[in-house]
C-alpha positions as CSV (number, residue, x, y, z in Angstrom):
1,M,107.6,-63.5,-108.3
2,H,107.1,-65.4,-111.6
3,V,106.9,-68.8,-110.0
4,S,104.7,-67.5,-107.1
5,V,102.1,-66.1,-109.5
6,N,102.1,-69.2,-111.8
7,L,101.8,-71.4,-108.7
8,L,98.5,-69.8,-107.9
9,S,97.1,-71.4,-111.1
10,V,97.4,-74.8,-109.3
11,F,95.3,-73.7,-106.4
12,S,92.7,-71.1,-107.7
13,E,91.8,-70.0,-111.1
14,E,90.3,-66.8,-109.9
15,T,93.4,-65.8,-107.8
16,F,95.6,-66.6,-110.7
17,N,93.6,-64.5,-113.0
18,A,93.6,-61.6,-110.6
19,A,97.4,-61.8,-110.0
20,S,98.1,-62.1,-113.7
21,H,95.9,-59.2,-114.6
22,F,97.6,-57.1,-111.9
23,M,101.1,-58.1,-113.2
24,G,100.0,-57.5,-116.9
25,T,98.5,-54.1,-116.3
26,N,100.7,-52.6,-113.6
27,W,102.8,-49.9,-115.3
28,V,105.8,-50.3,-112.9
29,I,106.1,-54.0,-113.8
30,Q,105.4,-53.6,-117.5
31,F,107.5,-50.5,-118.2
32,I,110.2,-50.5,-115.6
33,M,110.8,-54.0,-114.1
34,Q,110.1,-56.0,-117.3
35,P,112.6,-54.1,-119.5
36,I,115.2,-54.2,-116.7
37,L,114.7,-58.0,-116.5
38,I,115.0,-58.4,-120.3
39,F,118.2,-56.3,-120.3
40,G,119.6,-58.4,-117.5
41,V,118.9,-61.7,-119.3
42,V,120.4,-60.4,-122.6
43,F,123.4,-59.0,-120.7
44,H,123.9,-62.4,-118.9
45,F,123.8,-64.4,-122.1
46,V,126.2,-62.0,-123.9
47,M,128.6,-62.1,-121.0
48,G,128.3,-65.9,-120.8
49,F,129.4,-66.2,-124.4
50,V,132.2,-63.6,-123.8
51,L,133.5,-65.6,-120.8
52,E,133.3,-68.9,-122.8
53,I,135.4,-67.4,-125.6
54,K,137.9,-65.9,-123.2
55,N,138.3,-69.2,-121.4
56,K,138.9,-71.0,-124.7
57,K,141.5,-68.5,-125.8
58,A,143.2,-68.6,-122.4
59,L,143.6,-72.4,-122.7
60,G,145.8,-72.0,-125.8
61,V,146.6,-75.5,-126.7
62,P,143.9,-78.1,-125.8
63,Y,144.7,-80.8,-123.3
64,V,145.7,-84.1,-124.8
65,K,143.6,-85.8,-122.2
66,N,141.2,-83.9,-120.0
67,N,139.3,-85.6,-117.1
68,G,137.1,-82.6,-116.4
69,A,135.1,-84.6,-113.8
70,A,138.2,-84.8,-111.6
71,N,138.1,-81.0,-111.0
72,S,134.6,-79.8,-111.8
73,S,131.0,-80.7,-111.9
74,W,129.0,-81.5,-115.0
75,A,127.0,-78.3,-114.6
76,S,130.2,-76.2,-114.5
77,R,131.7,-77.8,-117.5
78,N,128.5,-77.4,-119.5
79,M,127.2,-74.0,-118.6
80,I,127.4,-72.8,-122.2
81,Y,125.2,-75.7,-123.3
82,S,122.7,-75.5,-120.5
83,G,122.6,-71.7,-121.2
84,L,121.9,-72.3,-124.9
85,V,119.0,-74.7,-124.0
86,I,117.7,-72.1,-121.6
87,L,118.0,-69.4,-124.2
88,A,115.9,-71.6,-126.7
89,F,113.5,-72.2,-123.8
90,I,113.1,-68.4,-123.2
91,V,112.4,-68.0,-127.0
92,L,109.7,-70.7,-126.8
93,H,108.3,-69.1,-123.6
94,F,108.1,-65.7,-125.3
95,I,106.3,-67.2,-128.3
96,D,103.9,-69.0,-125.9
97,F,103.1,-66.2,-123.5
98,W,104.8,-62.8,-124.1
99,F,104.2,-62.3,-127.8
100,P,100.5,-63.2,-127.5
101,E,100.2,-60.9,-124.5
102,I,101.8,-58.0,-126.5
103,N,99.6,-58.8,-129.5
104,Y,96.5,-58.9,-127.3
105,K,97.2,-55.6,-125.5
106,Y,99.0,-53.4,-128.1
107,I,98.4,-54.7,-131.6
108,E,94.8,-56.0,-131.5
109,A,94.1,-53.7,-128.6
110,L,91.4,-56.0,-127.3
111,P,89.4,-55.0,-124.3
112,A,90.8,-56.0,-120.9
113,D,89.7,-59.4,-119.9
114,P,90.9,-60.2,-116.3
115,T,89.6,-63.8,-116.6
116,R,91.5,-64.9,-119.6
117,Y,94.9,-65.8,-118.2
118,Y,94.1,-69.2,-116.6
119,A,92.6,-70.6,-119.9
120,E,95.6,-69.3,-121.9
121,L,98.1,-70.9,-119.5
122,H,96.0,-74.2,-119.2
123,H,95.8,-74.5,-123.0
124,K,99.6,-74.2,-123.5
125,F,100.2,-77.5,-121.6
126,V,98.0,-79.8,-123.7
127,S,100.9,-81.0,-125.9
128,P,103.2,-83.6,-124.3
129,L,106.0,-82.3,-126.5
130,R,105.7,-78.7,-125.1
131,V,105.4,-80.0,-121.6
132,G,108.5,-82.2,-122.2
133,A,110.4,-79.2,-123.6
134,Y,109.4,-77.2,-120.4
135,V,110.5,-80.0,-118.1
136,I,113.9,-80.5,-119.7
137,A,114.5,-76.7,-119.8
138,F,113.7,-76.5,-116.1
139,V,115.9,-79.4,-115.2
140,L,118.8,-77.7,-117.1
141,L,117.9,-74.4,-115.5
142,G,118.2,-76.1,-112.1
143,L,121.7,-77.4,-113.0
144,H,122.7,-74.1,-114.4
145,L,121.6,-72.2,-111.3
146,A,123.2,-74.8,-109.0
147,H,126.6,-74.0,-110.4
148,G,126.0,-70.3,-111.3
149,F,124.7,-69.2,-107.9
150,T,127.9,-70.2,-106.0
151,S,130.2,-69.3,-108.8
152,A,128.7,-65.8,-109.1
153,F,129.2,-65.0,-105.4
154,Q,132.7,-66.5,-105.5
155,S,133.5,-64.3,-108.5
156,M,132.4,-61.3,-106.6
157,G,134.6,-62.3,-103.7
158,I,131.9,-62.6,-101.0
159,T,132.0,-66.3,-100.3
160,A,134.8,-66.0,-97.7
161,G,133.7,-68.0,-94.6
162,R,130.2,-68.2,-96.2
163,K,130.8,-70.7,-99.1
164,K,129.0,-73.6,-97.5
165,T,126.0,-71.5,-96.6
166,L,125.8,-69.8,-100.0
167,K,126.2,-73.2,-101.7
168,S,123.3,-74.7,-99.7
169,I,121.1,-71.7,-100.4
170,G,122.0,-71.8,-104.1
171,K,121.2,-75.6,-104.3
172,A,117.9,-75.1,-102.5
173,Y,117.0,-72.4,-104.9
174,A,118.2,-74.3,-107.9
175,I,116.0,-77.2,-106.9
176,V,112.9,-75.5,-105.6
177,I,112.2,-72.9,-108.3
178,P,112.6,-75.2,-111.3
179,A,110.6,-78.0,-109.5
180,L,107.8,-75.7,-108.8
181,F,107.7,-74.7,-112.5
182,I,107.8,-78.4,-113.5
183,I,104.9,-79.1,-111.1
184,I,102.8,-76.3,-112.7
185,A,103.3,-77.6,-116.3
186,L,102.6,-81.1,-115.3
187,Y,99.5,-80.1,-113.3
188,H,98.0,-78.3,-116.2
189,H,99.0,-81.2,-118.6
190,F,97.4,-83.9,-116.5
191,N,94.3,-81.8,-115.5
192,H,92.7,-81.3,-118.9
């Protein structure tokens, strides 16, 4: 949903503004779906750290020599680090978009302006440093998703006979969604 609405900004300012206004004023999205999403993200990060700590404790004595690449992908060995970068990105994203939106609607209580969203989005991608941070975060998100998608279904025990299909779907999702977000950031950066 998030990438779909943001992708509209590449094609039509008016449609993007209308969709963003709907998302920003719909009570189901604002007061039910958004809190559930935030809880899910926080829960995911906490459980990721718990899993990392349990894995370190289970190892006991570290390997004298560990050739991790022989048994696992870079993404699987570095989930904690890509997760930390994604967490930092989420903080940046909240600072860029969510906090200003909360301030606009609830603190300053400004009148509804359904035409403001495009300009706010477009303005955020002027800085090449911010665009670079977004691109790096989305590349790492793609790597994180590529491993996490298949791993999650395997952990739930539902990959039997479907592992190849689920892996293909996971890779496609892990490439397409971050790539679309990168395109959006680059589009707004280069079209100032």
